C-alpha positions as CSV (number, residue, x, y, z in Angstrom):
1,M,127.7,85.4,115.0
2,V,125.2,84.0,117.4
3,A,126.4,81.9,120.3
4,E,124.7,78.6,121.5
5,C,121.9,78.8,118.9
6,P,123.1,76.4,116.1
7,D,119.8,76.2,114.2
8,V,119.7,80.0,114.0
9,N,123.3,80.2,113.1
10,E,122.6,77.9,110.2
11,R,119.6,80.0,109.2
12,L,121.6,83.2,109.3
13,H,124.4,81.7,107.3
14,D,122.1,80.6,104.5
15,V,119.8,83.6,104.0
16,A,120.4,86.5,101.6
17,T,117.5,88.8,102.2
18,Y,116.8,91.3,105.0
19,T,113.5,89.6,105.6
20,K,115.0,86.2,106.4
21,I,117.8,87.8,108.4
22,L,115.2,89.6,110.5
23,V,113.2,86.5,111.2
24,A,116.4,84.7,112.2
25,C,117.2,87.5,114.6
26,L,113.8,87.2,116.2
27,H,114.4,83.5,116.7
28,V,117.7,84.4,118.3
29,V,115.9,86.7,120.7
30,A,113.2,84.0,121.5
31,L,115.8,81.4,122.2
32,S,118.1,83.6,124.2
33,A,115.2,84.5,126.4
34,C,115.2,81.0,127.7
35,T,118.8,81.0,128.8
36,Q,119.9,81.6,132.4
37,E,122.5,84.1,131.3
38,T,120.0,86.5,129.7
39,S,117.4,86.1,132.4
40,Q,120.0,87.4,134.9
41,R,120.8,90.6,133.0
42,R,119.1,93.7,134.2
43,S,120.3,96.5,131.9
44,H,117.8,99.4,131.3
45,E,119.6,100.7,128.3
46,S,119.1,99.6,124.7
47,T,122.2,97.8,123.3
48,H,123.3,97.9,119.6
49,Y,124.7,95.0,117.7
50,A,126.1,94.6,114.2
51,L,124.8,91.8,112.0
52,N,128.2,90.1,111.9
53,E,128.1,89.9,115.7
54,V,124.5,89.3,116.8
55,V,124.6,88.9,120.6
56,P,120.9,89.4,121.6
57,H,120.4,91.0,125.0
58,W,117.1,89.7,126.5
59,D,116.3,89.8,130.2
60,A,113.3,89.7,132.4
61,L,113.0,93.5,131.8
62,G,112.5,92.8,128.1
63,N,115.5,94.9,126.9
64,V,116.9,93.8,123.5
65,R,118.1,95.5,120.4
66,I,119.7,93.9,117.3
67,T,120.9,96.3,114.6
68,G,122.5,95.5,111.3
69,D,123.5,97.1,108.0
70,G,120.9,99.1,106.1
71,G,119.1,100.1,109.3
72,L,117.7,96.7,109.9
73,H,116.9,96.3,113.6
74,A,114.6,94.6,116.1
75,V,113.6,96.2,119.3
76,V,112.0,95.4,122.6
77,R,111.0,98.2,124.9
78,P,113.1,98.6,128.0
79,N,111.5,97.8,131.4
80,A,109.0,95.3,129.8
81,H,108.1,92.3,131.9
82,S,106.5,90.7,128.9
83,M,104.5,87.5,129.1
84,Y,105.4,86.9,125.4
85,T,108.5,85.2,124.0
86,K,109.4,87.3,121.0
87,T,110.5,90.9,120.4
88,S,108.4,93.7,119.2
89,L,109.6,95.2,115.9
90,R,110.3,98.7,114.9
91,G,109.2,99.6,111.4
92,P,111.7,101.4,109.1
93,E,112.1,105.1,109.1
94,P,111.2,107.3,106.1
95,D,113.4,106.5,103.2
96,E,116.6,108.4,103.1
97,G,117.7,107.6,99.6
98,S,118.1,103.8,99.9
99,G,115.8,101.5,98.0
100,G,112.5,101.4,99.8
101,K,111.3,98.0,98.5
102,M,113.6,95.9,100.7
103,K,112.8,97.9,103.8
104,M,109.1,97.4,103.1
105,E,109.5,93.7,102.6
106,T,110.9,93.5,106.1
107,Q,108.0,95.5,107.6
108,I,105.5,93.3,105.7
109,T,107.0,90.2,107.3
110,S,106.7,91.8,110.8
111,L,103.1,92.9,110.1
112,V,102.1,89.5,108.8
113,E,103.5,87.9,112.0
114,L,101.6,90.4,114.1
115,L,98.2,90.0,112.4
116,S,98.2,86.3,111.2
117,P,96.3,83.5,113.1
118,P,98.7,81.7,115.3
119,H,98.2,78.3,113.5
120,S,99.5,79.8,110.3
121,L,102.9,80.8,111.7
122,N,106.0,78.7,112.2
123,S,106.9,80.4,115.4
124,T,105.1,81.5,118.6
125,P,103.3,84.9,117.9
126,S,104.2,87.8,120.1
127,F,100.6,88.6,120.9
128,P,98.5,85.4,120.3
129,F,95.2,87.0,121.2
130,I,95.3,89.4,118.3
131,S,93.7,87.1,115.7
132,N,90.7,86.3,118.0
133,L,90.3,90.0,118.9
134,I,90.1,91.0,115.2
135,Q,87.5,88.3,114.5
136,S,85.4,89.1,117.6
137,S,82.1,90.9,117.5
138,P,80.5,93.1,120.2
139,I,77.3,91.0,119.8
140,D,79.2,88.1,121.3
141,F,79.5,90.3,124.5
142,Y,76.0,89.0,125.4
143,S,74.5,85.5,125.2
144,S,71.4,83.7,126.4
145,N,71.4,81.7,129.6
146,H,67.8,80.5,129.1
147,Q,64.9,81.3,126.8
148,Q,63.7,84.6,128.2
149,Q,66.8,86.2,129.6
150,L,70.3,87.4,128.5
151,T,73.4,87.6,130.4
152,L,77.0,88.8,129.9
153,N,79.2,86.0,128.6
154,P,82.7,86.3,130.0
155,D,84.0,83.6,127.6
156,R,83.1,85.3,124.4
157,G,83.4,88.7,122.7
158,P,86.3,91.2,122.4
159,W,86.8,91.6,126.2
160,A,87.1,87.9,126.8
161,V,90.1,87.4,124.5
162,L,92.2,90.1,126.1
163,P,95.0,88.8,128.4
164,T,93.8,88.3,131.9
165,E,96.4,90.7,133.2
166,W,94.9,93.5,131.1
167,Q,91.3,92.6,132.2
168,S,92.3,92.8,135.8
169,F,94.1,96.1,135.3
170,F,91.2,97.8,133.5
171,T,88.5,96.4,135.9
172,Q,90.5,97.7,138.9
173,A,91.0,101.1,137.1
174,F,87.3,101.5,136.5
175,H,86.7,101.3,140.3
176,Q,89.8,103.1,141.5
177,D,91.1,105.5,138.9
178,S,90.0,109.1,139.3
179,D,90.2,109.6,135.5
180,P,89.7,106.2,133.7
181,T,88.9,108.0,130.4
182,S,92.6,109.0,130.2
183,L,93.5,105.4,129.9
184,I,91.2,105.0,126.8
185,R,92.7,108.2,125.3
186,A,96.2,106.7,125.8
187,L,95.1,103.5,124.1
188,A,93.6,105.3,121.2
189,S,96.8,107.3,120.6
190,C,99.0,104.2,121.1
191,D,100.7,106.0,123.9
192,S,101.9,104.2,127.0
193,H,100.3,105.3,130.3
194,P,102.5,105.1,133.4
195,S,100.2,102.7,135.0
196,F,99.8,100.3,132.1
197,P,101.0,96.7,132.5
198,P,104.3,96.4,130.8
199,S,102.9,93.7,128.4
200,L,100.2,96.2,127.3
201,A,102.9,98.9,126.8
202,D,104.8,96.3,124.7
203,F,101.7,95.8,122.5
204,L,101.1,99.5,122.0
205,Y,104.8,100.0,121.1
206,A,104.7,97.2,118.6
207,V,101.5,98.6,117.0
208,R,102.8,102.1,116.8
209,S,106.2,101.0,115.5
210,L,104.8,98.8,112.7
211,S,102.2,101.3,111.5
212,L,103.3,103.6,108.8
213,P,103.8,107.2,109.9
214,R,100.7,109.2,109.2
215,Q,102.1,112.7,109.0
216,P,104.1,114.2,106.1
217,H,107.8,114.0,106.5
218,P,109.3,117.3,107.9
219,Q,111.3,117.7,104.7
220,Q,108.4,116.6,102.5
221,R,110.2,113.4,101.4
222,P,108.3,110.3,100.5
223,L,108.1,107.5,103.0
224,F,109.7,105.1,100.6
225,S,111.2,105.3,97.1
226,H,112.3,102.5,94.8
227,P,114.7,102.3,93.2
228,R,117.0,104.5,95.2
229,S,117.3,108.1,94.0
230,P,120.6,110.1,93.8
231,E,118.5,113.1,94.8
232,K,116.0,113.0,97.6
233,S,112.5,113.6,96.2
234,Q,110.6,116.4,97.9
235,Y,107.0,117.4,97.7
236,E,105.4,120.7,98.3
237,S,103.3,120.8,101.4
238,A,101.3,123.3,103.4
239,S,99.5,123.5,106.7
240,A,95.9,122.6,107.0
241,S,95.0,126.3,107.3
242,D,96.5,127.2,103.9
243,E,94.1,127.3,101.0
244,D,95.2,126.6,97.5
245,D,94.6,129.3,94.8
246,C,92.9,126.8,92.5
247,V,90.6,125.6,95.3
248,R,89.7,129.2,96.1
249,M,88.6,129.7,92.5
250,L,86.8,126.4,92.5
251,K,84.7,126.8,95.7
252,P,82.1,129.3,94.3
253,R,81.4,126.8,91.4
254,T,81.0,123.7,93.4
255,G,80.4,124.6,97.1
256,I,82.9,122.0,98.2
257,G,83.3,121.5,102.0
258,P,86.4,122.1,104.1
259,K,87.5,118.4,103.9
260,K,87.4,118.2,100.1
261,D,88.9,121.7,100.0
262,R,92.0,120.5,101.9
263,E,92.3,117.2,100.0
264,I,92.2,118.8,96.6
265,G,94.6,121.6,97.6
266,Q,97.2,119.0,99.0
267,I,96.9,116.7,96.0
268,L,97.5,119.7,93.6
269,R,100.6,120.6,95.6
270,L,101.9,117.0,95.2
271,I,101.1,117.1,91.4
272,R,103.0,120.4,91.0
273,S,106.0,118.9,92.7
274,L,106.2,116.2,90.0
275,R,107.0,118.9,87.5
276,L,105.2,117.1,84.7
277,T,105.6,118.0,81.0
278,T,102.3,116.5,80.0
279,S,99.2,118.6,79.6
280,H,96.7,115.7,79.8
281,A,95.1,114.3,82.9
282,L,92.8,111.3,83.6
283,D,90.7,111.5,86.8
284,L,89.6,107.9,87.5
285,G,86.5,107.5,89.6
286,A,85.9,111.2,89.1
287,G,82.5,111.2,90.8
288,R,81.2,114.8,90.8
289,G,84.3,116.0,89.2
290,H,85.7,118.4,91.8
291,L,89.3,117.3,91.3
292,S,88.7,117.3,87.5
293,Q,87.7,120.9,87.6
294,A,90.7,121.8,89.8
295,L,93.0,120.0,87.4
296,G,91.4,122.0,84.6
297,L,92.2,125.2,86.4
298,E,95.8,124.0,86.7
299,G,96.0,123.9,82.9
300,F,95.4,120.2,82.2
301,E,93.2,118.9,79.5
302,V,91.1,116.6,81.7
303,L,89.2,113.5,80.9
304,S,86.9,112.5,83.8
305,I,86.3,108.8,84.1
306,D,83.5,107.1,86.1
307,A,81.5,103.9,85.9
308,N,78.3,105.9,86.7
309,S,77.0,107.9,83.8
310,Q,74.8,110.0,86.1
311,F,77.9,112.0,87.2
312,E,78.2,113.3,83.7
313,L,75.5,115.8,84.5
314,T,77.4,117.3,87.4
315,T,80.9,117.2,86.1
316,A,82.1,120.4,84.5
317,A,85.4,119.0,83.3
318,A,86.6,119.3,79.6
319,S,85.1,115.9,78.9
320,F,83.5,112.9,80.6
321,Q,83.6,109.3,79.7
322,T,81.7,106.3,81.2
323,T,84.1,103.3,81.3
324,R,84.1,100.1,83.2
325,L,86.6,100.6,85.9
326,D,88.1,97.2,86.1
327,A,91.7,96.4,85.3
328,D,91.0,95.5,81.7
329,G,88.9,98.6,81.1
330,I,91.5,100.9,82.6
331,A,94.3,99.2,80.6
332,E,92.4,99.7,77.4
333,L,91.7,103.4,78.3
334,L,95.4,104.1,79.1
335,A,96.5,102.5,75.9
336,S,94.4,104.9,73.9
337,Q,95.6,108.1,75.6
338,P,98.7,110.3,75.1
339,P,101.1,110.5,78.0
340,S,98.9,111.6,80.9
341,L,98.8,112.3,84.6
342,V,96.5,109.5,86.0
343,V,94.9,110.3,89.3
344,G,92.7,108.2,91.6
345,L,91.9,110.3,94.7
346,H,90.3,108.0,97.3
347,A,89.7,105.3,94.8
348,C,87.2,103.3,96.7
349,G,87.4,99.6,97.5
350,D,88.3,97.4,94.5
351,L,89.0,100.5,92.3
352,S,92.5,100.9,93.8
353,P,93.8,97.5,92.9
354,A,92.1,97.7,89.5
355,I,93.9,101.0,88.8
356,L,97.2,99.6,89.8
357,S,96.7,96.4,87.8
358,G,95.5,98.3,84.7
359,F,98.3,100.9,85.0
360,L,101.0,98.2,85.3
361,R,99.6,96.1,82.4
362,D,101.8,98.0,79.8
363,A,103.9,100.2,82.1
364,Q,107.0,99.5,80.1
365,T,105.5,101.1,77.0
366,H,103.2,103.9,78.1
367,H,104.5,107.1,79.6
368,H,101.8,107.9,82.1
369,T,102.3,109.1,85.7
370,L,100.1,107.7,88.5
371,V,99.0,109.3,91.8
372,L,96.8,106.9,93.7
373,V,95.2,107.3,97.1
374,G,93.2,104.3,98.2
375,C,90.1,104.3,100.3
376,C,87.4,102.2,101.8
377,Y,89.3,99.0,102.5
378,N,86.1,97.6,104.0
379,L,84.6,97.5,100.5
380,L,87.4,95.4,99.1
381,T,86.2,92.0,97.9
382,L,88.3,89.1,99.2
383,A,88.9,88.1,95.6
384,N,91.1,91.3,95.3
385,I,93.2,90.4,98.3
386,P,96.6,89.1,97.0
387,R,97.6,85.6,97.8
388,S,100.4,86.7,100.1
389,L,97.7,88.3,102.4
390,S,95.1,85.5,102.0
391,F,94.7,85.3,105.8
392,L,93.0,88.7,105.8
393,S,89.3,88.4,106.4
394,S,86.3,90.8,106.1
395,H,87.0,91.7,109.8
396,H,90.5,92.8,108.9
397,L,89.2,95.0,106.1
398,Q,86.6,96.6,108.2
399,L,89.3,97.3,110.8
400,A,91.6,98.9,108.2
401,A,89.2,101.8,107.9
402,Q,89.6,102.7,111.6
403,T,91.6,105.8,112.4
404,P,91.8,106.0,116.2
405,A,94.5,108.7,116.0
406,S,91.7,111.1,114.9
407,W,89.4,110.4,117.8
408,S,91.0,113.0,120.0
409,A,89.8,115.7,117.7
410,N,86.2,114.9,118.8
411,W,86.3,112.7,121.8
412,G,82.6,113.2,122.5
413,A,81.8,111.6,119.1
414,F,83.9,108.6,120.0
415,E,82.2,108.1,123.3
416,R,78.8,108.4,121.7
417,S,79.9,105.8,119.1
418,I,80.8,103.3,121.8
419,V,77.4,103.8,123.5
420,K,75.7,103.2,120.1
421,L,77.8,100.2,119.5
422,A,76.9,98.7,122.9
423,Y,73.2,99.4,122.6
424,R,72.9,98.1,119.0
425,S,74.8,94.9,120.0
426,R,72.6,94.4,123.0
427,W,69.5,94.9,120.9
428,A,70.8,92.4,118.3
429,S,71.4,89.8,121.1
430,E,67.9,90.2,122.4
431,L,66.6,89.5,119.0
432,A,68.8,86.5,118.3
433,P,68.6,84.1,116.5
434,L,66.6,86.5,114.3
435,E,68.5,88.9,112.1
436,P,68.1,92.3,113.8
437,P,65.9,94.7,111.6
438,R,67.5,97.9,110.4
439,H,65.9,100.7,112.4
440,G,67.9,103.4,110.6
441,R,69.4,106.4,112.3
442,L,68.1,107.4,115.7
443,A,68.6,110.8,117.3
444,D,71.3,111.2,119.9
445,R,68.6,111.8,122.6
446,H,67.5,108.1,122.2
447,Y,70.9,107.0,123.5
448,E,70.6,108.6,126.9
449,S,69.9,105.2,128.3
450,Y,69.3,101.7,126.9
451,T,65.7,101.9,127.9
452,Q,65.2,105.0,125.8
453,Y,67.1,103.4,122.9
454,R,65.0,100.2,123.1
455,V,61.7,102.0,123.0
456,A,62.8,104.0,120.0
457,A,64.2,100.9,118.2
458,I,61.0,99.0,118.8
459,A,58.9,102.0,117.5
460,K,61.0,102.4,114.4
461,S,61.5,98.7,113.5
462,G,58.1,97.4,114.5
463,V,59.8,94.4,116.2
464,E,59.9,93.8,120.0
465,P,62.4,91.2,121.4
466,K,61.0,88.5,123.6
467,R,64.1,88.5,125.7
468,V,65.6,91.3,127.7
469,L,69.0,91.7,129.5
470,K,68.4,93.2,132.9
471,R,71.3,95.1,134.2
472,S,71.8,97.5,137.1
473,E,73.0,101.0,136.4
474,E,76.4,100.1,137.8
475,D,76.6,97.0,135.7
476,E,75.7,98.9,132.6
477,A,78.5,101.4,133.3
478,M,80.9,98.5,133.6
479,D,79.6,96.9,130.4
480,L,80.3,100.2,128.5
481,W,83.8,100.4,130.1
482,K,84.8,96.9,129.1
483,L,83.5,97.4,125.6
484,S,85.3,100.7,125.3
485,V,88.6,99.1,126.4
486,A,88.3,96.1,124.2
487,W,87.1,97.9,121.1
488,T,89.7,100.6,121.4
489,I,92.5,98.0,121.7
490,R,91.0,96.3,118.6
491,A,90.7,99.6,116.7
492,V,94.4,100.5,117.2
493,L,95.2,97.5,115.0
494,G,93.5,99.2,112.1
495,P,96.5,101.3,111.0
496,C,98.6,98.1,111.0
497,V,96.1,96.4,108.7
498,E,96.0,99.4,106.4
499,S,99.8,99.6,106.5
500,L,100.1,96.0,105.5
501,I,97.7,96.4,102.5
502,V,99.5,99.6,101.3
503,L,103.0,98.1,101.8
504,E,102.0,95.0,99.8
505,R,100.7,97.1,97.0
506,F,104.0,99.1,97.0
507,V,106.2,96.1,96.9
508,S,104.2,94.2,94.3
509,T,104.2,97.3,92.1
510,C,108.0,97.6,92.4
511,T,108.3,93.9,91.5
512,V,106.2,94.2,88.4
513,I,108.1,97.2,87.2
514,E,111.4,95.5,87.8
515,E,110.3,92.4,86.0
516,T,109.0,94.3,82.9
517,G,112.1,96.5,82.7
518,G,110.1,99.7,83.1
519,Q,112.1,102.9,83.8
520,R,109.9,104.0,86.7
521,R,110.3,105.1,90.3
522,V,107.7,104.1,92.8
523,E,107.2,106.3,95.9
524,L,104.9,106.2,98.9
525,V,103.9,109.6,100.1
526,N,101.9,111.0,103.0
527,V,99.9,113.5,101.1
528,F,97.5,114.5,103.9
529,D,98.1,115.1,107.6
530,Q,95.9,112.6,109.4
531,C,96.7,114.2,112.8
532,E,95.5,117.6,111.7
533,G,92.0,116.3,111.0
534,Q,92.6,115.9,107.3
535,S,91.6,112.8,105.4
536,P,92.1,109.6,107.3
537,R,93.2,107.8,104.1
538,N,96.3,109.8,103.4
539,L,98.8,107.4,101.7
540,A,99.5,108.0,98.0
541,I,101.4,105.6,95.7
542,V,103.2,107.6,93.0
543,I,104.6,106.0,89.9
544,R,106.8,108.4,87.9
545,S,109.5,108.4,85.3
546,L,113.1,107.9,86.5
547,L,114.2,110.8,84.3
């Protein structure tokens, strides 16, 4: 029970789903934070509570943990002098045999609360600046103060929306820290640095906890499975250095690069683990047909499907078919095929929801198996965003493609990208209100200084701005620092957005199969290891027979 919180007591009494219980628990935490009793507590240890005896522990050090049946729990980091009024949440652990759908619904609720605009929520958001940060543009970093000159605008752009406590910390760190780059590295990896303000550590903890794990499970289990399985599914995996035999045979024919080599090898291992009895395979969005050829070497009779007929000339699969790759076209195609393995490896943009929709159209009657890895969320049209996620904007979708966890593999490339972002934004501001012309790619040597970049951009575009932002060398260094900080904090939200999109697809797929009576199991699998430099889009939705 919950003492001295009658509205929450009533809410807890009435709800029947984990999602509503979790929201109620969060309200308990927020309310109890206001009480004198909890503000006087100073425990540094996390405390566990059963759902039938919810006694939230919240103090000025931000220490609270509520745990209930089924692994449902809310967590606030110990030692967190948070400026916010609500707990950070921990996402569920990889599925251990229980139904994954309900766990995912809980995590979706938490992600929606994290990423939604504050005005759309019924409660105070934990981090109210997030929505403005996502919608911000680096171009807003600069603005005109009169016709011929630009200046930094402290009231606009990604830096301006950060909490003032964070701004003060990073400004001071730039001048005093012997290794300020280590702070950016910690941000990118969502790791707490000993010197970070506790509220920033809270933010990073929440982001890390709510993002789906991006490494394969040590026992090769799926992240989630629905319905629950009496036996835990396991998938064959290998390290990034292992080369698949089929890929080894394929390379001389196609000349595929290391990245595609690893992707095809890992997807083949997953397919073998399914132990399919069918000999037919459909490669949707086949492109140049590298996966189709690998499936052919596996013994499948492969039909390569693409909307672009030009790929027929480069695909050496058994057969090639040009088909409109929308939900209707895919449903018609599947209805005409024998039981098949249906694969969409990095189905770009709108192709992923089209494949899911087409596959589920008659899932209760056909006997196909699906392995789908989405990609290019930035190319999703807003019309293909489900109503439950209608708050997502094009900014969210662009952000979903970010993988800051991979930056450490090539930190120099990240630093160059920030310089390019700053210079291009400054260039666009100098040209405003005109749309900046596309000057194409410039060699890295042109980014040694803004003056060099500006000369090259003018020469290549043929347009010279009438305004110029004059900055000292020290000021330019501070500009880059502020943009690096703000843009990195913004980027770490990308995995949360991607997780939300994938989780919604999983839950909606489970719901459709339940409603149509299909005898299927839906699983979410980490098919590639993002941290080993493999594909950044590494989450596969698998729909397979229950038998």
